[in-house]
Backbone as a ProteinNet text record, in pm:
[ID]
protein_1_A
[PRIMARY]
MLEQWQQALLLGDGALLVIDEIQKVANWPETIKALWDAKPGRLRLLLLGSSALQIQAGVTESLAGRFELLRVHHWTFAELQAAFDYDLPRYLAFGGYPGAVALEQDPDRWYAYMKDAIVEAVIGKDILQSHKVANPALFRQAFQILCAYPAQEISYTKLLGQLQDKGNTDLIKHYIDLYGGAFLLHALQKYSHKAWLARSSSPKMLPACPALFSMAVGVNVLQNAEQRGRAFELAVGAELVQQPGQVFYWRERNAEVDFVYQYRDTLYAIEVKSGRKKSAKGLDLFCAQSPQALRVIITPDYFLQFSSNPRGFLQQVAC
[TERTIARY]
7691.7	7785.4	7729.6	7598	7536.2	7557.9	7548.8	7568.3	7710	7809.9	7949.2	7972.2	7908.4	7921.1	7868.4	7752.4	7691.5	7775.6	7830.9	7917.4	8041.5	8097.3	8215.3	8181.4	8064.3	8023.5	8012.9	7970.5	7956.6	8091.3	8199.6	8334.3	8383.3	8312.4	8350	8417	8433.3	8493.6	8636.8	8670.1	8805	8826.3	8721.3	8735.6	8768.3	8845.5	8887.1	8799	8735.5	8655.8	8723.2	8756.2	8820.6	8723.8	8693.8	8604.7	8684.6	8700.7	8778.5	8686.7	8744.8	8673.9	8549.5	8565.4	8452.3	8386.1	8462	8405.8	8295	8285.5	8182.1	8047.6	8046.8	7923	7851.8	7729.1	7653.3	7630	7655.4	7631.5	7706	7828.8	7900.3	7934.2	7964.7	7994.5	7876.7	7756.9	7639	7611.1	7629.3	7605.5	7705.2	7832.9	7936.2	7912.7	7877.6	7853.2	7741.4	7632	7518.7	7555.2	7626.5	7665.7	7765.1	7861.9	7963.8	7903	7816.3	7758.1	7662.2	7606.8	7516.5	7592.1	7715.8	7799.1	7942.8	7969.3	8101.9	8212.1	8322.8	8440.4	8435.7	8327.4	8319.1	8411	8426.4	8507.7	8629	8729.9	8837.8	8805.3	8792.7	8741.6	8846.6	8874.1	8968.7	8896.8	8886.5	8820.2	8926.1	8922.2	9021.5	8955.7	9033.1	8982.8	9097	9082.5	9189.2	9183.1	9073.8	9059.1	9075	9192.2	9216.8	9118.3	9088.8	8998.5	8857.7	8808.5	8673.6	8664.1	8768.2	8769.1	8764.5	8845.8	8847.8	8713.1	8649.6	8519.2	8413	8433.7	8333	8342.2	8458.3	8472.6	8409.2	8289.5	8216.9	8236.1	8183.9	8199.4	8122	8032.3	7956.7	8045.9	8168.6	8261.5	8366	8347.3	8445.9	8474.8	8604.6	8646.1	8636.5	8598.7	8578	8676.7	8767.4	8856.2	8996.7	9090.1	9228.1	9259.8	9308.2	9338.3	9482.3	9498.2	9629.7	9655	9757.5	9789.2	9893.2	9865.6	9957.4	10027.4	10154.7	10229.3	10291	10356.6	10431.1	10543	10582.3	10688.3	10820.1	10893.2	11021.2	11133.9	11251.6	11369.1	11399.3	11392.6	11422.3	11324.6	11197.6	11097.6	11119.5	11148.8	11172.8	11305.7	11402.6	11530.7	11512.8	11433.7	11410.6	11326.7	11228.4	11136.1	11188.1	11257	11296.7	11444	11523.3	11667.6	11701.7	11627.9	11654.6	11790	11859.6	11970.9	11923.6	12007.7	11962.7	11929.6	12011.9	11974.9	11839	11811.7	11681.6	11568	11591.8	11488.4	11462.5	11567.5	11550.6	11477.6	11485	11416.9	11273.5	11249.6	11120.1	11052.4	11113.4	11067.8	10930.5	10856	10729.4	10614.5	10608	10492	10536.1	10516.5	10559.8	10487.8	10366.2	10293.5	10359.4	10446.8	10512.4	10646.3	10690.3	10824	10839.8	10739.5	10750.7	10759	10729.7	10725.7	10847.4	10941.3	11053.3	11140.9	11145.8	11228.7	11161.7	11035.7	10962.1	10914.1	10991.7	10959.8	10820.6	10775	10642.8	10532.9	10543.1	10441.5	10448.7	10571.8	10585.2	10519.2	10545.6	10485.1	10333.4	10282.2	10137.4	10073.6	10140.9	10088.8	10082.8	10190.7	10194.2	10086.4	10071.7	9977.2	9832.5	9802.1	9662.5	9618.3	9700.5	9658.9	9683.6	9773.9	9806	9753.5	9816.3	9786.3	9644.4	9606.4	9473.2	9364.1	9392.9	9294.4	9267.6	9373.4	9356.2	9290.7	9341.7	9288.7	9144	9120.7	8989.6	8882.3	8918.3	8816.6	8807.4	8920.4	8918.7	8896.2	8979.1	8972.9	8854.8	8847.2	8746.8	8604.2	8588.3	8453.9	8405.3	8498.4	8457.5	8478	8543.9	8566.5	8538.4	8479.7	8447.8	8571.4	8615.2	8727.2	8677.2	8682.6	8621.6	8689.5	8821.1	8896.3	8983.1	8929.1	9007	9136.7	9135.4	9256.8	9367.2	9332.3	9429.5	9478.3	9389.8	9423.5	9528	9509	9605.1	9738.7	9733.1	9856.7	9935.4	9866.4	9932.8	10008.9	9952	10020.8	10152.6	10151.8	10274.5	10381.2	10339.7	10434.3	10490.2	10404.2	10447.5	10544.6	10520.5	10609.8	10746.9	10756.1	10882.7	10975.4	10931.5	11014.3	11038.4	11106.1	11122.7	11215.3	11170.4	11251	11299.8	11215.8	11251.5	11145.6	11193.1	11104.5	11059.8	10931	10879.8	10763.9	10763.5	10660.7	10531	10421.2	10291.8	10285.8	10349.1	10349.4	10419.8	10531.2	10602.9	10519	10449.7	10362.8	10250.8	10192	10084.7	10133.4	10256.5	10310.9	10328.2	10331.4	10350.8	10220.2	10111.2	9981.9	9927.5	9863.5	9813	9671.3	9648.2	9517.4	9531.2	9431.3	9435.1	9398.1	9454	9422.7	9475.5	9476.3	9530.9	9596.7	9663.3	9736.9	9643.5	9522.6	9428.8	9394.4	9385.5	9357.9	9471.4	9596.1	9711.5	9717.1	9692.2	9692.4	9585.8	9469.8	9361.5	9402.7	9466	9513.4	9614.2	9708.4	9811.3	9748.5	9649.1	9580.1	9511	9449.1	9381	9481.2	9592.7	9695.1	9757.2	9770.5	9821.6	9725.7	9595.3	9496.2	9490.4	9529.3	9531.6	9666.2	9760.8	9893.3	9974.7	9959.2	10041.6	10154.9	10131.6	10230.1	10230	10345.5	10357.6	10413.9	10354.6	10403.5	10456.7	10588.4	10649.2	10647.9	10615.8	10622.7	10761.4	10795.2	10920.9	10913.3	11020.2	11023	11040.9	10957.1	10967.6	10904.1	10960.3	10899.3	10769.3	10748.3	10625.6	10536.2	10419.1	10331.9	10289.4	10264.5	10215.3	10321.4	10448.8	10554.8	10563.1	10541.2	10542.7	10429.3	10310	10194	10206	10275.4	10284.9	10404.7	10483.6	10604.3	10570.8	10664.3	10651.8	10670.8	10597.4	10610.2	10734.1	10783.9	10887	10816.5	10817.9	10735.7	10806.2	10731.6	10781.5	10679.8	10702.4	10621.7	10633.3	10527.8	10523.7	10621.1	10677.4	10779.4	10857	10977	11058.3	10992.5	10908.7	10846.5	10761.1	10699.8	10616.5	10701.5	10821.3	10914.6	10959.3	10997.2	11041.1	10929.9	10806.8	10694.5	10675.5	10700.1	10676.5	10784.3	10909	11019.6	11097	11072.2	11144.4	11259.7	11279.3	11385	11522.5	11540.1	11671.9	11724.4	11635.7	11680.8	11775.3	11769.5	11854.9	12000.7	12027.1	12166.8	12237.4	12159.2	12213.5	12239.4	12359.4	12398	12310.1	12275.6	12192.2	12054.2	11994	11861.4	11867	11975.1	11990.3	12000.5	12068.2	12076.2	11940.5	11861	11725.1	11641.4	11657.9	11581.6	11617.7	11746.1	11785.2	11730.7	11735.2	11677.3	11528	11461	11318.9	11298.1	11383.1	11368.5	11379.1	11475.2	11489.8	11366.1	11323.4	11208	11080.7	11059.1	10936.7	10926.3	11039.9	11035.1	11027.8	11082.2	11076.7	10933.2	10853.8	10717	10626.4	10671.8	10593.2	10600.8	10693.1	10712.7	10617.9	10585.2	10506.6	10586.9	10519.4	10586.8	10562.4	10640.5	10624.7	10756.6	10747.2	10865.1	10853.1	10960.2	10966.1	11095.1	11114.1	11244.6	11278.3	11401.3	11439.6	11531	11506.9	11592	11596.9	11716.2	11734.3	11835.9	11785.9	11867.4	11930.3	12062.1	12126.1	12158.6	12124.2	12149.2	12023.2	12038.5	11922.3	11955.3	11850.5	11856.3	11752.7	11793.2	11705.3	11575.2	11586.3	11467.7	11485.5	11380.2	11373.9	11263.3	11300.7	11206.3	11183.2	11059	11022.8	10940.5	10994.4	10924.1	10915.2	10794	10770.8	10858.9	10947.8	11030.3	11167.4	11188.3	11319.3	11314	11415.5	11423.3	11551.2	11536.5	11650	11667.9	11790.4	11826.7	11899.3	11839.7	11886.9	11941.1	12064.3	12129.5	12144.3	12102.3	12111.6	12227.6	12324.8	12442.6	12448	12451.7	12451.2	12562.1	12659.9	12768	12762.7	12644.1	12636.7	12708.7	12770.8	12839.1	12737.3	12737.7	12643.9	12717.5	12687.6	12751.4	12689	12770.4	12720.7	12680.6	12687.6	12658.8	12513.6	12422.8	12282.8	12262.7	12327.5	12317.7	12376.1	12488.1	12551.2	12462	12406.2	12323.9	12195.1	12133.2	12008.8	12032.3	12138.5	12167.4	12208.4	12264.7	12295.9	12168.1	12066.8	11938.9	11850.4	11869	11791	11889	11948	12054.3	12011	11880.8	11833.7	11833	11851	11843.7	11963.5	11937.4	12040.8	12074.5	12202.6	12247.3	12249.2	12203.1	12207.4	12246.3	12337.9	12373.3	12341	12267	12228.5	12291.5	12366	12431.1	12379.3	12402.4	12359.2	12414.8	12534.4	12596.4	12515.3	12440.4	12367.4	12215.5	12171.4	12028.2	11950.8	12007.4	11937.5	11914.6	12016.9	11998.9	11891.2	11890.2	11786.3	11648.9	11636.3	11507.6	11455.8	11545.4	11503.9	11444.9	11496.5	11450.2	11480.4	11398.1	11431.8	11454.9	11364.1	11381.9	11498.1	11516.2	11630.8	11761.6	11767.3	11886.9	11916.3	11813.2	11832.8	11885	11828.2	11872.1	12017.5	12056.8	12191.4	12300	12271.4	12378.8	12372.6	12262.9	12248.5	12356.8	12400	12501	12470.4
2441.9	2481.1	2450	2462.1	2433.7	2288.7	2198	2056	2029.8	2088.4	2069	2130.3	2243	2306.9	2215.3	2156	2067.8	1942.3	1888.8	1771.2	1803.5	1921.7	1962.3	1976.5	2030.5	2044.8	1909.6	1807.6	1673.1	1612.5	1666	1615.5	1664.4	1762.2	1812.2	1947.6	2007.9	2140.5	2139.8	2245.6	2259.3	2193.7	2132.7	2070.8	2178.7	2139.1	2231.8	2213.4	2321.2	2320.6	2411.8	2356.8	2433.2	2442.3	2563.2	2586.2	2658.2	2593.3	2650.7	2727.6	2824.1	2908	2970.6	3027.4	3083.2	3196.7	3266.6	3380.6	3339.1	3208.4	3161.2	3138.5	3143.5	3125	3259.2	3266.1	3391.2	3432.6	3560.8	3618	3542.4	3499.7	3418.6	3491.7	3622.4	3685.5	3680.2	3706	3702.9	3561.7	3461.9	3322.6	3278.1	3308	3268.4	3338.9	3465.5	3540.7	3476.3	3440.4	3381.4	3246.7	3162.9	3031.8	3044.8	3136.8	3155.3	3209.2	3308.4	3370.7	3278.3	3179.1	3083.5	2993.7	2956.9	2872.2	2924.1	3039.3	3103	3018.8	3006	2938.8	2788.3	2728.6	2582.3	2521.3	2589.4	2538.2	2626.6	2566.8	2644.7	2650.9	2769.8	2788.8	2853.4	2792.3	2845.4	2862.8	2986.8	3018.2	3050.9	2982	2999.4	3054.2	3129.7	3181.4	3212.7	3175.4	3199.7	3340.8	3412.7	3548.2	3647.4	3712.4	3808.3	3924	3970.9	4085.6	4051.1	3932.4	3895.9	3866.5	3810.1	3788.3	3921.6	4017.4	4148.9	4218	4202.5	4264.9	4197.3	4068.8	3995.8	4014.2	4054.1	4072.4	4205	4199.7	4319.7	4350.1	4463.5	4503.7	4412.9	4330.2	4239.8	4135	4116.9	4020.4	4087.7	4213	4286.2	4214.9	4196.2	4133.5	3982.9	3922.8	3777.6	3703.4	3773.4	3704.5	3763.8	3682.6	3726.1	3697.9	3798	3783.9	3735.4	3619.7	3561.6	3562.9	3634.3	3644.5	3539.2	3465.3	3364.4	3423.4	3454.4	3523.1	3423.4	3477.7	3395	3321.2	3207.2	3128.8	3205.2	3201.1	3270.3	3182.4	3243.4	3167.3	3055.2	3082.6	2979.8	2863.6	2892.2	2785.3	2700.6	2765.3	2691.2	2616.6	2672.4	2603.2	2475.2	2484.1	2367.2	2260.8	2304.8	2209.9	2153.7	2237.3	2197.3	2219.3	2244.8	2262.3	2375.1	2484.2	2600.4	2661.5	2708.8	2798.7	2939.3	3040.1	3177.4	3205.9	3165.6	3193	3133.9	3015.7	2953.1	3031.5	3079.9	3157.8	3289.5	3355.3	3482.5	3463.8	3345.1	3318.3	3271	3186.9	3119.6	3132.9	3200	3193.8	3252.5	3186.8	3240.3	3143.5	3055.2	2968.3	2821.4	2745	2604.2	2519.8	2559.4	2482	2480.5	2577.4	2586.7	2514.7	2460.3	2400.1	2289.3	2203.3	2089	2130.1	2255.4	2300.4	2384.7	2402.5	2493.1	2449.8	2320.1	2272.8	2291	2330.3	2355.4	2499.9	2594	2736.8	2773.9	2710.5	2744.5	2704	2585.2	2540.4	2623.1	2656.9	2738.8	2874.5	2938	3068.6	3056.8	2953.4	2936.3	2915.1	2838.2	2816.8	2948.1	3024.4	3152.1	3246.9	3252.5	3346	3304.4	3177.6	3132.3	3092.7	3014.7	2960.2	3055.5	3150.3	3243.7	3383.8	3451.1	3592.4	3612.3	3540.5	3560.5	3515.9	3414.2	3372.4	3483.9	3555.6	3666.3	3786.3	3823.1	3940.8	3917.7	3806.8	3783.6	3745.6	3663.1	3610.8	3688.9	3732.1	3801	3950.8	4015.4	4161.2	4207.4	4160.7	4213.5	4173.1	4063.2	4023.9	4101	4157.9	4228.4	4379.1	4428.3	4572.1	4611.6	4726.7	4775.2	4837.8	4783.1	4836.2	4861	4987	5024.9	4958.7	4938.9	4885	4768.8	4645.9	4531.7	4507.5	4531.7	4510.8	4606.4	4730.4	4828.4	4791.3	4738.6	4696	4584.1	4489	4379	4430.2	4522.8	4578.5	4651.8	4722.6	4795	4698.9	4581	4483.1	4438.7	4411	4371.1	4479.1	4604.6	4715.3	4731.2	4724.8	4743.8	4633.9	4511.2	4400.7	4412.7	4490.1	4505.3	4607.2	4668.4	4767.5	4721.7	4609.6	4556.8	4644.2	4677.2	4755.2	4885.5	4945.8	5072.1	5178.3	5296.8	5411.3	5456.9	5472.4	5510.1	5607	5712.7	5815.4	5769.5	5822.5	5790.8	5841.1	5952.8	6007.1	5912.6	5854.5	5759.6	5635	5588.4	5472.7	5501.9	5619.3	5657.2	5660.6	5706.4	5717	5583.5	5472.7	5340.7	5266	5317.6	5253.5	5288.2	5191.8	5210.6	5267.5	5362.6	5426.7	5549.9	5636	5755.2	5721.9	5797.4	5778.2	5895.1	5880	5984.6	5918.4	5999.3	5942.5	5876	5927.1	5864	5722.6	5703.3	5570	5474.1	5519.1	5434.9	5402.4	5501.3	5477.1	5375.7	5385.9	5290.5	5149.5	5136.1	5004.7	4946.7	5029.3	4982.5	4939.8	5014.5	4977.8	4841.7	4817.1	4689.2	4573.8	4593.2	4487.8	4467.9	4575.6	4562.5	4485.6	4513.6	4441.8	4294.4	4257.3	4117	4051.2	4123.6	4072.7	4029.7	4103.9	4080.4	4181	4302.1	4409.2	4489.3	4543.6	4637.4	4767.4	4877.9	5009.4	5080.5	5093.6	5154.9	5306.4	5373.5	5518.5	5562.7	5685.4	5743.7	5776.2	5743.6	5773.6	5922.9	5979.1	6120.3	6143.1	6238.4	6275.7	6352.6	6399.9	6471	6378.6	6345.6	6245.7	6283.8	6411.6	6452.5	6433.6	6445.2	6421.7	6274	6187.7	6043.6	6005.1	6059.8	6023.5	6075	6184.9	6243.5	6193.1	6104.5	6057.1	5955.6	5938.6	5831.7	5698	5595.7	5467.3	5390.6	5307.6	5210.5	5076.2	5016.5	4899.5	4770.6	4685.8	4554.7	4448.4	4373.9	4253.4	4165.5	4092.8	4022.2	3906	3862.3	3757.4	3763.5	3704.4	3711.7	3650.7	3548.4	3481.9	3577.9	3676.2	3771.8	3861.3	3893.4	3969.4	3885.3	3760.2	3671.6	3647.9	3635.5	3613.6	3734	3854.5	3976.2	4001.6	3969.7	4006.9	3887.6	3768.1	3649.6	3615	3486.1	3439.7	3477.5	3480.8	3507.7	3646.4	3738.6	3874.2	3873.8	3768.9	3762.1	3734.4	3704.3	3691.5	3826.3	3933.5	4068.7	4103.9	4149.2	4175.2	4282.6	4384.9	4492.3	4440	4361.1	4305.9	4202.2	4126.2	4028.7	4099.8	4213.5	4292.6	4345.9	4390.4	4435.7	4322.8	4202.9	4088.4	4054.7	4067.4	4038.7	4143.9	4270.4	4375.9	4353.4	4311	4276.3	4163.6	4060.5	3946.5	3989	4076.4	4126.5	4205.2	4297	4379.4	4300.5	4201.7	4122.9	4042.9	3996.7	3923.9	4020.1	4138.7	4238.2	4284.4	4302.1	4351.4	4246.1	4123.4	4020.8	4035.5	4116.1	4132.8	4238.6	4229.8	4338.2	4467.4	4578.1	4706.6	4768.7	4870.4	4942.2	4947.5	4939.7	4942.7	5061.5	5139.3	5255.2	5246.8	5343.3	5368.9	5514.6	5554.6	5694.1	5741.2	5863.7	5924.1	6075.2	6130.8	6275.3	6307.5	6360.5	6382.8	6250.3	6240.9	6118.2	6020.4	6057.4	5969.6	5889.2	5758.6	5674.3	5565.1	5518	5400.4	5303	5178.9	5082.6	5061.7	5036.1	5013.3	5076.7	5136.9	5186.4	5107.1	5032.4	4943.6	4995	5023	5072.3	4966.9	4915.9	4817.1	4871.4	4907.3	4971.3	5095.4	5101	5220.2	5208.9	5103.8	5080.7	5111.1	5182.3	5221.4	5162.9	5089.4	5029.1	5093.2	5131.1	5176.7	5061.4	5006	4880.3	4902.9	4863.9	4870.2	4728.3	4706.1	4574.6	4578.8	4491.9	4487.8	4351.6	4355.5	4229.8	4224.3	4309.7	4313.6	4435.9	4498	4623.2	4733.2	4824.8	4936.1	5035.1	5053.9	5146.3	5228.4	5355.5	5444.3	5426.8	5442.5	5432.8	5568.4	5674.1	5807.1	5822.2	5745.3	5751.8	5704.7	5594.8	5542.1	5641.3	5701.2	5799	5921.9	5972.9	6093	6066	5952.6	5920.6	5907.2	5838.2	5819.1	5950	6041.9	6174.2	6251.1	6233.1	6301.1	6229.4	6098.3	6017.8	5939.3	6003.8	5940.6	5813.2	5795.8	5675.7	5553.1	5574	5462.9	5369.8	5239.9	5137.3	5092.8	5082.3	5045	4893.1	4848.8	4705.9	4693.6	4602.9	4570	4422.8	4393.5	4255.3	4219.4	4111.1	4061.7	3921.1	3870.9	3733.8	3628.7	3651	3552.2	3530.5	3631.1	3621.9	3625.6	3607.8	3618	3503.2	3383.8	3271	3296.8	3351.7	3384.7	3490.6	3590.1	3692.5	3631.7	3547.7	3489	3397.1	3328.8	3235.7	3308.1	3428	3502.7	3650.2	3719.4	3856.8	3951.4	3957.7	4053.1	4012.9	3884.7	3839.8	3874.9	3858.3	3893.1	4042.5	4125.6	4270.2	4309.8	4252.1	4284.3	4242.9	4133.2	4078.4	4157.3	4204.6	4266.1	4418.5	4477.9	4623	4692.1	4807.5	4882.9	5032.7
8590	8695	8833.1	8849.3	8979.5	9018.9	8920.5	8950.6	9001.2	8934.8	8977.7	9116.3	9141	9272.4	9382.6	9359.2	9459.4	9479.3	9371.4	9384.2	9466	9445.6	9522.9	9670.6	9701.9	9842.1	9911.8	9837.5	9895.9	9933.4	9875	9907.8	10043.4	10101.9	10233.2	10228.6	10345.5	10354.5	10299.8	10229.2	10175.6	10041.1	9984.1	9852.4	9748.5	9648	9543.8	9420.9	9377	9255.3	9153.8	9037	8929.4	8812.4	8769.8	8656.6	8547.5	8433.5	8323.1	8228.8	8156.7	8059.6	8121.2	8239	8311.9	8235.1	8148.9	8075.7	7978.7	7947.8	7856.5	7926	8058.2	8133.9	8147.1	8102.2	8108.4	8253.2	8280.6	8414.6	8524	8491.6	8589.1	8718.8	8718.4	8848.3	8945.2	8894.3	8981.4	9032.9	8943.1	8983	9089.4	9065.7	9162.4	9296.4	9291.9	9415.8	9497	9430	9501.1	9562.7	9485.6	9537.4	9652.3	9637.3	9741	9869.7	9857.8	9976.4	10048.8	9977.9	10042.9	10139.8	10103.5	10190.8	10184.9	10244.6	10232.6	10294.9	10221.3	10274.7	10273	10225.2	10225.6	10119.5	10008.8	9899.2	9875.2	9813.9	9752.4	9603.6	9550.8	9416.2	9327.7	9212	9115.4	8982.2	8935.9	8809.9	8705.4	8593	8487.8	8362.4	8285	8158.4	8065.7	7938.3	7841.3	7784.7	7808.7	7758.2	7871.5	7876.6	7984.4	7978.9	7857.2	7843.5	7888.7	7851.6	7889.9	8039.2	8096.9	8241.6	8313.9	8269.1	8332.7	8320.7	8203.9	8184.4	8271.4	8299.7	8375.5	8524.9	8575.9	8720.6	8759.1	8808.9	8845.8	8993	9035.4	9174.3	9269.1	9213.5	9300.1	9365.7	9312.6	9371.7	9460.7	9491.7	9570.3	9701.8	9728.1	9852.7	9853.3	9741	9739	9649.6	9584.8	9492.2	9497.6	9451.5	9427.9	9281.9	9209.5	9067.9	9050	8987	8961.1	8811.2	8767.8	8625.9	8587.3	8483.6	8431.7	8309.7	8323.8	8218.9	8120.5	8019.5	7925.4	7999.1	7942	8004.5	7998	8107.4	8116.9	8064.5	8051.4	8009	8106.9	8236.8	8337.1	8327.5	8303.5	8292.5	8167.6	8055.2	7932	7935.9	8005.6	8020	8102.7	8208	8293.3	8222.5	8144	8081.5	7949.6	7871.1	7735.6	7706.1	7809.5	7794.4	7697	7704.9	7619.8	7652.2	7548.3	7569.8	7531.6	7551.7	7530.2	7383.4	7285.4	7145.7	7107.7	7157.4	7127.2	7191.9	7313.3	7380.6	7307.8	7262.4	7192.4	7060.1	7002.5	6876.4	6895.9	6998.5	7008.7	7144.1	7240	7378.2	7404	7493.2	7540.7	7539	7437	7420.2	7414.7	7519.6	7519.4	7415.3	7376	7277	7140.5	7115.2	6984.3	6980.1	7091.3	7098.2	6995	6980.1	6889.1	6742.3	6711.8	6572.4	6534	6623.7	6598.1	6481	6451.4	6340.6	6205.6	6205.8	6081.8	6084.8	6030.7	6042.6	5994.1	5885.3	5833	5929.8	5987.1	6082.7	6210.9	6253.3	6374	6354	6240.3	6212.4	6205.6	6138.2	6127.1	6263.8	6349	6484.6	6561.9	6556.8	6628.2	6576.1	6444.9	6384.8	6410.8	6386.9	6392.1	6532.1	6601.9	6731	6846.9	6828.8	6938	6907	6811.8	6788.2	6737.1	6632	6575.8	6672.6	6753.6	6854	6953.8	6993.3	7087.8	7019.3	6900.3	6832.7	6788.3	6717.6	6659.6	6760	6857.8	6948.4	7079.4	7130.9	7260.2	7244.7	7163.1	7154.2	7069.4	6944.7	6852.6	6889.6	6962.6	7004.6	7126.2	7200.5	7322.8	7314.6	7209.2	7192.7	7048.2	7030.6	6897.4	6834.9	6723.1	6646.6	6505.6	6460.7	6333	6213.8	6221.5	6108.1	6157.1	6160.4	6209.5	6132.4	6000.9	5922.1	5966.1	5991.9	6040.3	6179.7	6260	6395.2	6390.7	6300.6	6287.1	6233	6138.7	6083.9	6191.3	6279.2	6387.6	6477.9	6501.2	6586.3	6524.2	6394	6324.9	6336.4	6319.2	6325.6	6466.9	6567	6705.3	6748.9	6704.2	6741.6	6676	6569.3	6498.1	6562.8	6673.3	6744.3	6888.8	6907.7	7042.8	7126.3	7246.7	7340.9	7278.5	7195.9	7132.2	7161.8	7183.8	7200.5	7061.2	7041.8	6911.7	6928.5	6852.3	6866	6799.7	6849.5	6789.8	6645.6	6618.5	6482.5	6386.2	6428.1	6342.9	6318.2	6421.8	6404.4	6305.1	6316.5	6224.3	6080.5	6062.4	5928.4	5859.4	5935.9	5877.3	5854.5	5906.9	5885.9	5748.1	5685	5549.9	5551.5	5635.7	5644.5	5731.3	5727.1	5809.1	5952.7	6043.4	6184.4	6263.7	6395.6	6481.3	6600.8	6680.4	6793.7	6894	6910.4	7002.7	6957	6824.6	6772	6806	6784.9	6815.1	6964.8	7049.6	7193.9	7232.4	7167.7	7195	7154.5	7037.6	6993.7	7093.9	7136.4	7229.6	7362.3	7408.8	7532.9	7519.5	7405	7383.7	7381.5	7312.7	7310.5	7448.3	7524	7659.7	7748.4	7736.1	7815.5	7784.3	7662.1	7622.5	7649.2	7711.6	7747.5	7625	7514.7	7396.4	7385.6	7429.8	7421.6	7550.8	7585.8	7697.1	7641.9	7681.4	7640.7	7765.4	7775.4	7892.9	7880.1	7989	7993.7	8037.9	8002.5	8046.6	8194.7	8267.3	8410.5	8430.8	8516	8549.7	8685.4	8760.2	8887.8	8866.4	8743.3	8710	8628.6	8682.5	8621.2	8480.1	8455.9	8324	8217	8253.5	8157.2	8120.3	8219.8	8192.7	8099.7	8123.1	8041.4	7898.8	7877.9	7744.3	7664.8	7721.9	7655.6	7546.4	7453.7	7355.3	7425.7	7385.8	7454.8	7409.5	7499.1	7463.6	7453.5	7334.7	7309.4	7350.3	7418	7458.1	7418.5	7310	7290.4	7415	7447.1	7575.2	7583.8	7472.2	7473.7	7343.1	7337.7	7215.8	7093.5	7111	6996.1	6914.3	6977.7	6904.3	6813.7	6857.3	6773.3	6654.6	6680.7	6572.8	6471.8	6519.3	6429.7	6337.3	6390.3	6312.5	6208.5	6240.9	6151	6096.7	6150.1	6105.4	6197.3	6220.2	6310.6	6258.2	6126.2	6067.6	6100.8	6139.5	6170.9	6290.8	6373.5	6492.2	6457	6331.3	6288.6	6288.4	6287.2	6294.4	6440.7	6472.2	6610.8	6674.6	6598.6	6652.4	6690.2	6602.1	6630.5	6742.5	6748.7	6856.2	6990.4	6991.2	7112.7	7153.5	7056	7085.7	7143.2	7085.1	7133.3	7277.5	7311.9	7449.7	7544.8	7503.8	7587.6	7606	7498.4	7508.8	7608.7	7603.2	7692.6	7838.9	7868.4	8005.5	8047	7960.6	7994.2	8008.4	7920.1	7924.4	8053.7	8105.1	8232.8	8349.9	8333	8440.3	8464.8	8357.9	8376.1	8438.2	8448.4	8517.6	8669.3	8715.9	8859	8914.4	9043.6	9104.6	9104	9092.6	9083.1	8947.1	8913.3	8787.2	8711.6	8579.5	8493.8	8398.8	8389.3	8300.7	8218.4	8130.8	8070.8	8100.1	8070.7	8095.4	7983.1	7939.7	7838.8	7861	7842.5	7843	7734.8	7623.6	7504.5	7460	7457.2	7410.7	7523.4	7644.6	7759.2	7789.5	7812.7	7838.7	7939.3	8005	8090.6	8036.7	8013.8	7947.9	8025.1	8155.6	8238.3	8375.1	8422.2	8559.7	8628.6	8728.6	8797	8937.8	8969.5	9102.1	9173.6	9282.3	9364.3	9506.4	9545	9674.4	9685.7	9784	9803.5	9738.3	9660.1	9599.9	9450.6	9402.7	9262.5	9202.8	9093.4	9025	8887.1	8856.1	8721.7	8653.3	8549.8	8491.9	8351.4	8331.7	8201.1	8147.6	8022.7	7959.5	7861.1	7878.9	7792.1	7723.8	7590.3	7514.8	7410.8	7421.3	7323.6	7235.4	7225.2	7149.3	7226	7152.7	7217.9	7271.2	7402.1	7465.3	7569.2	7570.7	7666.7	7804.6	7908.4	8045.5	8101.3	8018	8072.1	8113.5	8051.9	8090.8	8233.2	8268.1	8403.8	8503.5	8469	8558.7	8578.3	8469	8478.6	8554.8	8529.3	8599.1	8749.7	8787	8929.3	8995.7	8919.7	8974.2	9003.9	8917.9	8938.7	9040.3	9051.8	9147.4	9234	9335.2	9414.3	9486.1	9506.2	9575.9	9485.3	9354.5	9259.7	9275.3	9263.7	9270.4	9128.8	9100.1	8965	8949.3	8831.1	8797.1	8650.2	8620.9	8483.3	8460.3	8354.3	8321.9	8188.2	8185.7	8065.2	8034.8	7912.9	7880.6	7975.8	8029.1	8118	8245.5	8286.9	8413.1	8393.8	8268.3	8243.3	8307.2	8311.6	8373.8	8522.4	8590.4	8732.3	8750.3	8663.2	8669.6	8646.4	8543	8508.7	8618.6	8687.7	8793.8	8913.6	8943.5	9061.1	9039.2	8958.5	8919.5	9036.4	9131.8	9242.1	9331.3	9351.2	9429.8	9362.9	9230.1	9154.2	9167.1	9150.5	9159.4	9296.2	9401.2	9536.5	9559	9497.6	9520.3	9450	9328.7	9248	9247	9296.6	9290.2	9372.8	9324.4	9398.2	9387.2
[MASK]
+++++++++++++++++++++++++++++++++++++++++++++++++++++++++++++++++++++++++++++++++++++++++++++++++++++++++++++++++++++++++++++++++++++++++++++++++++++++++++++++++++++++++++++++++++++++++++++++++++++++++++++++++++++++++++++++++++++++++++++++++++++++++++++++++++++++++++++++++++++++++++++++++++++++++++++++++++++++++++++++

């Protein structure tokens, strides 16, 4: 790395140096700090890493004030539509990983690619190599189960009941945290003005992209209208969590709001409609309790506009 650094310096001030897979370099934060502080601001430096967990573990306080963290999320519907002419049904079945596009016509190869090159690479190499997990087989089984509940609220007790081994809620929470840190799953908390109620709520699970849901349950499940509706709600939520701010869900007895999005001082109550029969009383009740909330309804007809500019779309249609 020192040789590449010196070569970049010879190119003059403002030269761009890109170092990929930085997490594989031993003691890289200390090395980068020493090189940067010796000639501060001479280079533009971009450090890349395919392991989110290892990058996070490697960024120590010694780099405080010297870096900006840029997260590269799964590909959105708008990006895949522009690059590969995706329509919505195709996105709900396969969306998220451009590397798998060429394999979509061969279901067995597509599944093998998703399992081996994506999921197992993250679980086996990123998570299990950097975190101690007592039962890796149970850990993998938990991922399959969690991906099978897209955009659904599910209790820790119910999750435990489906695992083929003994455990406790703390174990499940730990698994979910690890998958969240690796950007495979998002666990949404219930929106509440009382923080302790939000933390104690059952999570609403969001696989990070539709392809993870299809991999877990099979693409053919989308022929079912109920599951297709879940997949669309997942698609909206997965792109919403890529935005700055916080995303929650809300429920009070039988009344619910699919997503509550808080960006700075603005609160959005978001209802996702995909053809399934859903009552609007949740939106009405939530807005009655939180009068500052702005109502938004997202349907398949307007999903491309939402995906192209989520915050702009929300600002434009909110009422």
